[in-house]
N, C-alpha and C positions, 0 to 999 in steps of 0.2 A: 321819709322824703325821695326816695329812688334816683331813679336815673335823673340827674341834672340837665334842664335843657337847655341846648347852645343860645339864642335867641334870647333868652332870659339873663345866663349871665355876662353875655358881651355889653349888656348896659349898664353894669355895674360895676364901682372902683375895685381894686385892691384887696381893701377892706372887707369890701362884700361878700368877696372870691373868698378869700378866707374863711368867711363866715360859715359861708356855707357849705361847707367841709370839701370843695375840688381840690384846695390845698392841704396837704398835713403840713402836723406842727412843724415834722424835721424835713422841709422840702426847702430847696436854698433859693429859690423866689423868694426875694427879703427886699429888694426896690422899687422903683415904677420901672426904673429900663427893663427889670423880668417880664414886667407886665403881658408882653406879646407869649411871653416862655408858659404864661399861666393860661393863655386863653388857649397854645397847644394844647395845651393838657387836656381843656376840656374839651376841643375837637377830636384830637384823638380818642377818647374814652367815650365819646356820644353818643355813636352806632352802636358800642358792644353793652353802654352803660357801665357806671361803676357805683361801690358802696357809697350808700347816702352819708351814713359812716364808718370810722372805724370799730365802732362797737360792734358793731352787725356783723362784719367779716372778724371777728376775734370769735365771737359767738358763734358763729358758723362752724367755723373750723374747730372750735370746742366741742362744739355739738357734734362733728362727723366721727371727729375723733374718738368721743365721751358714747359710750354705746351699752346696750344689756351686757354685752361682755365684761365690762369692767366691772360689772355689781356678779353677773353669775357665774366668770370663771376666773377671774386675778384672785378672787377671797379664798376659793379650794385650789390652785397652784401653791398661794403664800403657804398653804397647811401641811400640802403634801411634800413639800420642798423645803422643808427647813424651816417654816414658820420668820421669823425675824431675819433671821441669815439669805431667805432667797432673795431681799431687797438688795442684798451687793451686787450678785448676779443680773439682776434687773435693773439696778443704777448704771452699771458697767455698759450693756448693753443701750441703754435708753443715752447714755453720756456719747459714747463713740459710732453707734447706727443712727438711731431713733433720732435726734439734735440735726443731726450733720444733713442727713437725706431730709428729714423738716425742712432744712430751711434750703437746702438745694432744688429741691420742687417749690419753695412758693418764690423763689430768685426767679427761675424760666419763666413760669405765669408770669408775672407782676414784672419783668423786662420786659417781655414778646407781646402781650397785652392778648394772646392766644389761648383757646382750652388746649386738652394736652391731646390731639387728632393734629392740630400743627404746630405744636412747639419744637417737634422734630424735626422742623427745618433747620438747625443748630447742625442736623448732621442726616443728608437725604438716608443716603444709605440702610438710617434705624429707621426709616419714616411707620415700618411697620409696631412698632412699640406705641405708635397714638391709639394703632386699632386696637392694639391687646390692651388697653386701657378702658375701650369705649366697649370689646367685648364684658370683662372681668367685671365694669362697671353692671353690663346688665342684665347679666346671671347673678349679682349681687340682690339686683332689682326686683329678678323674678323670683327668689327663693325667698330672700331674707323677708320680703312683704309678711310672710304668716308668722313672724314671732307678733306682728300687730295685729295679726288675724287672731292670733289665739288667746291674748290679753285684753282685747274687745271683749271676745266669750264671755270671759272673765268676768272684764270690767261689768258686761251688764249685767250677770247673774250674782254680781256685789251687791245690786238696789233689791234683789230679790226677798223678800218675808226673812226669809231663813236661806243662809248662806249653804249651797246643792254639796258643798265640798266639807260640810260639819260633821252631818249624821250621816250614817246609811236608810235605806231604805225607800231611796231613789227607782224609778223602774232600770235604772244600769245596773244597778248594783246587782251583785251574785250575793251566794251565801258566806261566801269567804270573812264579806266587808265586816268591819267592827271598826265602835268607834274606839277613840283612844282613850275611853275613858274606863272604857269594858274588855282593856285589853292589858296586858306588859307587854314591852316590846312594841312600839309605836311602828320603827319600821327596819327592817332587814337591806340594809343595801350590798353589802356584798360588793364584788369586783364590777365596775359599770362603765356604761358609757357617758357621755354627755347625755344622750338623750332618754340614758334608761337607769335609771338611781338605784333599781331594788328586780334581786334577780338570785339571789339565794333561795332554798324551800321551794321549786318551781313544783307549780300543779296544771294543771288545765281545767278550763274553763269554758263552758260555751256562751256562746255571743246570748246576754237578752236582749240587744237592740232590734226591734223586726225590722224586715227586711233583709238580713244580715246572715244569709244564706252559707251560713260556715262554722266549723271548729275554731276557735280560735284560742292558741295557745299562750297564756297568759303567764307571766313569771314573779308570780304572785308569792309575798309571804302566810304562813299558816292562816295570820292573820292578817289583813288586807287593811290599812284607813281609807276611806272612803274620801281622800283627798284624792289619792293615785286612783280608783276607780272614777273618780269623778275626769279625770285627767285622759285616764285609756280609755271609759265604756263612754263617759258622758259628752267630753269634745270631743276627740279623736274618734270614735265608734270606727277604730283601726280592723284591718281583715288580717288574714291569716298573712300575709308576705305581700311583697314585691307583685307578684305573679299575679295575686287579684286586687286588682283595684276597687271592684265594687263599686257601688251610686256616690253621686256627688250628696256630702253631706251639707244639706243646705241651708243651715245656723252659721257654717263654715263659711259659703261663698254668701251668702250676705253682709260676715263679718268682712271679706273679702273686698265686696264692691265699696262698702263702706271706708275702710282703708283705705284704698284708691281713689274715691271722693274728696278726703282727709289732703292726703298728697296733692291730690289737685287745687283745690283750692289753699294750697300753702307756697305752692312752688307755680302757677298760672301766668305766672307775670314776671318768675323770676325771680331774681335777686330782690326786686322790687318788692313783694313781696314776702320772701321767705326772708331779707333782711327784717322786716316785721317780725314777725312768728317767732324768731329763735329769741326773742326780750323774754316768751313765756319758754317754750320748748328747751333751751339751754339752759337754764337759771332756775325753773319749778323746781328738776333736781335735787337741785344743790338745796331747797329748803326742805323739801319732805324727805332728802335723807339726813337731814337734819333732827328732823322730826321722826323721825324714825329712832334715829339714837339716844337721843333723850328719852324716848320711852323704852328702846329695850334696853337700855343700862339698868332702870329701874326693873327688869324682872328679874324672880332667883334666877340664880345659875349663869346671870350673863356674864360677869367677871370670869365663870371660868373658861366662857367660852372665849372671850377677848384674849386671855391669857392664854388658850392654848393657840389662836391666831397667831400672835404677835412671838411668842418664846422662841430666842432663835436656838435652832438647832445645827451648829455649824460641823457637824461630821457628813452632815447632809448635802456640802460644798464641793466632798470632794467626787460626789455622783455624778457623771459627766451629765444623765439625763437634765438637772436640773439647774444648770448652764443651758443646756438644749430649751429646755420649756418657758426659762427667760429671754431667750432669743428670738420665738417664737411669740411668745405676747405681749413682744414691746412692738414685732412688725405689723401685727394685725390689729392691734390698737391702734397705736398711731394712722393707720392707712396709706406709708407710703407707696407708691407705684400701682396707686388704682387710679389718681389721673384726677381726685377729686381735689388735690391742694393746691395742683396746677391750675385746674380751670376755678376755682374760688379767687387764689391769686390774683388770676389776671384781669378782674373787676378792679383790682386796689390801686388807688395813685399810685404813679409814676414815684416818688416818693418816698412812698411809706416806707415805713421801720420794717421790712417783715422781717428782721436777725431779732428784735423786739420780742417781734407778737412769736417770733418759732417759738421762744427760753419758753414765754407766759404759755403758749400753747399744751406744749411737752408737757409740762410740768405741771398743767391744771390736769393731763392725762392722767399723770404717775399719783397724783393728791386723790383723784376722782377713785382712784383703783384702791390705794389704799384706806380710804375714809370707807367707802363701801364693805368693803371688808370687817369694819368694826360692826357697821351697823346688820352686816349677817351674821356674823359671828355671837354677839349679844343677844338675838333669838335663837339662834341655833343651840346655844348654852343653854337657855332657859327652857328647851323642849329635851333637851339631854338631861335637863337632870328632873323631867316631869315625866318621862320613859323611863329612868334607872338606866341609861346605857351612857357611854362615853361620846363627848365630840364628834372623836373622828369616827364612829359607826352612823352618827346623825349627817354629818356634811357631804354632800355631791356638789357636783357642779354641772352647768347646763340649765336648760329649761324643768330639767328635773329640781331643782334649787328653786328655781323661780315660779312655778305651777302647779308645784306637791309639798314642797316641805314647807314655804315659805306660807303658801295661804292657808297651811295648816295652824300653824304657830299663830295667824292674825286671827281663825276663828276660836283661840282659846284667849281672845282678849275682851273685857268690856270692850261693848261699840261697836263690834267687831267687822260690822257693815262701814261704817265709818273708816276704819285702818286700810279694809281691802279695798275701796273704792279709791283712798290716797294711794295705795302702793301700785294698784294698777295703771293709774294716771300718771307716775311716776315714770313704768315702764315706757307707755305708749307715747310718753313726749324724749326718751329715750331714741325710742325706735324711730318716729319720725325723724330728728336730726339726722341719723346715720343714710338714712335714705336722703335728704339733701344732697349732700355732695354727690354722690354715684348718679344720681340722677340729672342732674345741672352736670356732671362730664358729658353725661347722653346727650343734650338738648342741647347746651352751646355747642358739640362737635357737629353735629346737625346745621345749627343757625351759620355755627363761619366757615361752614361748607357750602352754607346756600343762604347769604347775606339776607335777602327778599325775606326768607321768614321770619327775622325778627322785627318783622309789624306784625307777624300770626301766631307769637308767643305763647297766647292762650289755644289755639288753633293747635299748636306743634304738641301743646302739653298733652292738651285731651287725647289728640290720635297715641299719644304714645302708654297714657293712662288706663286706655281701653285694651290696645291688643297685647299689652301684658297682662291685665288684667284676666283678661281671654286663658291665655297662657299658662296662666295659676290653679287656672280650675284641677288642673290632674293633683292638686295638693291638697285639694279639699274634697277626695276623694277617703273612699277606705284607706287606702293605701298607701295616700295620700304623704304619711310619715315617715316610710319607708324610703320614696320618693326624695323626701328634705334630708333623711340620713344621706342617704349616697350621695346625693349632690355636696353638702355641710362637710360630707368625709376628705372627699376627694375635690373639690372646687379648692381654685388658686394653690394646689399644693406647692406649686414648683414654681408658675411663672411670677409669683412676688418678687422668692429672691431672684429671682434669672432680670425683671426688669429694676431691680434697686442693685445688684451690680452694673449691669450698663448702663442706667444711669452714668454712676459714678466716674465706669470705664471713658464714654464717652465726654460727658463734660472737663474728666479731671486730664486726658489724656490723649484724646482726636482731636477736639476743639480746643482743649487748654486753661488749664486751671488759670494760668496768668493773663489772658486772656478775659477767662470769665470774671475774674477778681476786677478786672479794669470795668467791667457788664457793672457789676453791682460796685464799686463806686461811682459810679455815672447815677446808679439810683440812690447809695446812701448815701452821699460824700463820703466814702471812705472804705478801703477794701472790708472782705470782707474776714474774719480771724484768724490768724493761724494756724490756729488747732480745728477751724474748717475746711482750708485747705488743703490738710497732710489730711485728715479724717479723708475725703471726697478722692484725694491719689492715693492712698495708702492704706490707712485703718481701717477704715469700712469697705474696700473691696477684698481687700487680705480675708475678713473676716469670711467673707461669703464666696473666698474664690475657691476653695475645695466642695462646696456644695454645689458651682458652678461647671466642675470640673466633672461633676459626677454626673452629667446629661449628656454624655460621648451615648450612650445606649438609649437615651429616651428617644421618640420617633421626632426631636426636632434631627437628631442626628441624622435620621432618613435622610433628609432632604440636602442632606450635605453631598451624597450619592449623587444627585441625578445631573445629566450629563453639562447641566450650565455648572456647578462646583468643579468637576472634574476635568471641564476644563478648563478653569479661571487658573489653576495652578496647583501643578505636581509638587512641588517646592515644600521642603519641611515650614512648618508653622511659623514657625518665627518669621521666615522670610517672607511666606503669606502676608501676615500684618502688617508686616515694614510696607507694601503696597494701601494697608487701611489707613492706619495711622496719619498721624500731622508729621511731616518731614522730621520737626524737631526731636521727637518723641518716636522715631519707627523702631527704637531697640525695646520701647518698653518691657518687653515680652523674655526677653532675656532675664531682667531682673527676677520671674518666675519661671524660669526655661525647665525646670529639672518637674514641675507641676504643671505645667500649664501645658504641656505637651497632649496629657491625652485627651484633653478635648474638645481634639477633633475624629478621634479616633473611631471607628465603629468596629465593636465588639458583640458578644453575645448573639449567637444565634436561638436562644432559648424563644420558643412561641410564650408572648404576653400569659398568656393564663398559666404559665405554667409555674409562672414567680409570684401567686399572686399570696404565698405563706411564706415570701423571703421578707427580708430588712426594704425598705422603700429604694435604699440608699442600692444593696446589692442589686436590685433589679438593673439599677442601672450602671454601674461598675464593678466586677468583682477585684478590679483591682484599685481601690480609691484606699485610699490613707487618711486618719484622722488626725489633722492635721492641726484643725482648728475649731472649736466648739461650735460651730453651724453644719459640722461635717456631715452627721447626720440626726440633721436635724430633723427630718422627715422620715422617721423610721416607723415603715409600713406595718400595720395588721389588718387582716379583712377584717371591713364595718362587720358590725351586729348591732342590732337593735332589741332589746329586752327579749333576748333568747334565738331571736331569729337570725338566720346565718345569710347571708348574700350570695347566690349560687355565683358559680362561674362569668357568667353572661354579665350578673350586673355588675360584679367586681373590673371587668373590661370594659363596661360602660364608663364606669367612672373615672376609669384611666386616661379614656379617652375624650372625656370632660375636662380632664385635667391637664390635657395636651389641647385641647382647641385653642384657649386665650393665645398660645405663645406660637402659631401656626400663623398669623400676619406677619413676625418677623421672615421669616424664610421667603413667602413669597412674597412680599413688598421691597425685600432686599432684589432677588431674582427676575422682578417686572424693574426695576429700578436699571440695576446694570445692562439686562436689553433693552430699556429704553433710548440707555444714554449714546453718545458720539465718541467715538475715539478707540484705541485698543483697549484691552484690557488694561490695562496699567494704569492709560488714562483715566479711564470711567469709575475706578476705584477713587482713583484720589479727586477726583472731580465730585465725587458723590460722600464726600466724608468730609468738604469744603462747607458750611453754611451756604446757601439759597442763596440768592440776590438780597432780596425780600427780609431776610435775618437781620433784627435790628432793634435796638430801642424804639417803642410803637410812638415815642416824642418826636414830633419833627424835626424840632432844632437841633438835634442832637445825631440824624441820620448822615448828616454830610460828613461830618466829624469823624463817624463809625466807623463810614467806607473808606476815610482814611487810613486812620488806625488798623484797618484790617489788614496791611500789609504785614506780613510774620518774617523777622532773619531765619534763618533754618541755624539751628544750633544741636547740639552733639548731645546725647541724651543726658551724661553724667549733669551736663548743665543746666536739662528737663529737669533730674528730678531734685537738684539743687534751686533751683526755681521754685518746683512746688514744694519744697520744705519750708525755704525763705522769704521765698514771694522778691519781685522786683527792688530796685531800690528806692527808683519813686514812687511805691506805694510802702514802703518803710518809710519813707517821708512821709507821708502824706499824713 
């Protein structure tokens, strides 16, 4: 049904409005006296549009959160980090970080009715967060589309008379190629990265691909399965390294165009079209996962694989790295701080129960990851039995699992073509869904900035798809896989955590958890649970605080050396932040006075290139103390791919890419300070208060909301108590 037309709704009575989905079941509009507010809801939502049905929003958010990483990364993490025991730290992080951040972003978007670019009117000093989210979404769209491209190539080849990864004898195969039926030891995985599942017993082989005039080094085992050669030589046709991009591989370029055409067709009318597509793309993967699970458990050796997957190894919980892996999986699976959740929630009806939505969607994400593990390891157990190897030797993560190991297993099944088609359709559905949220973040930001473009949504979508498609062409060259690995290695390495921390800090302490609780109560009819409020203000930011502390030597800290910041304050950090914080919470920094002082320190005179072999944390701070689980979340190691070592120049480029998304924060901060009026203190106080047009999108509530804006100045201890216990009127409601 899509966007509801205003002139159509006004002619209807209250019952018809509810029937058309304008009001949710939770709406406080219960009687005829509130008929006017019902019309107000439609009026305010009309320009941007609203989800035609609640289910469309739920499926869109689930599709955004659940991606191919749930299938090819999570099961491997469980296996490597203690089996069933890994679920303990995973669900701890999910409960204390994932769910609160998820709910926070849904509330921000739904309350304001604006995209991630404008929602930060809540605190103008940090408007750069909106641009950060746009940049992150753009980069994600730019490089992650290649997953869809590779899947499309495999899907097309699944319709061939013979699966090209089933046997040797093709033009791309080398003398090392051996069908798994003709050799023992299918695959030797060794120590690998996500994109390089085979690394032992290396040999060198010339490229058999016509037009590729180079000697290509491949890390093949003595006997190379045809599935690996098809991936490396048939699909990628890769060169010797990033320095040799080579020519465009036209089969990849064609698949790239097809991928972007699919994205355009799904998103050309915004949520009106994507809301219908998700009924297929979000639900189909669950149907196909179930089909694969039923087939997988009937294979010999499947039980061994499943038991290896879920058997708990509780001693692993003493390993710090296990907790780190659990934390990073939660952050990168749910997708907070990317802008997609805020954008999609901005199309909700004002009184939609986003608390229930956040619980449903985060639970669905965790369930899908766990469920997908059973599907994957039932087949890996079968492969291990066939090869006479252990499950651990066969298992891997990343595209190597989805595009090498699993296709090889499919080739062994009866009616292998059917299973191949179903498998790659499932991956394609997961890939398309993941693109919806990030693409809509970009397009909604543009249409909110230029409202006239809302009537030209199709043209805007076409232009964005075309521009990004052209920019994607380097990924289709012979050296494209090296560029992909470099971007994937460094992209969003730090900005996601930084953004998540700032979101909690801004809402919990600068805007005020008490004020935000009233905003939520205005939408839901009740304040947020105390657990959510405590997580926003204390638990979640404290978990991430030491990671934020380690930013003291990143390029971001260099902005603090600029004259604007030098003239801002020569005072200790706690006094500087008093100017930024809201009056009643001005002493917040004292709560962490001993651990947060290094945030704005500038240390390390080492050139960036000299730090590439050090840990990512040590690169930023030599004084960092491991006080929480996320302290060394991004332990750095130089990127590699299939034996290829990236040059120092490439690594520097990777670090620059990792830092680009956070540049808008200090730049916008400087711009806002320079263009504000008054003394420096007056500017900071003004910029840390919500803008005049910040508030609920429902016109009925705006006058009342403005009257409630006056906040009495209270002490820091009272603020802490308020954030822990809530105000008395909340507790009574």
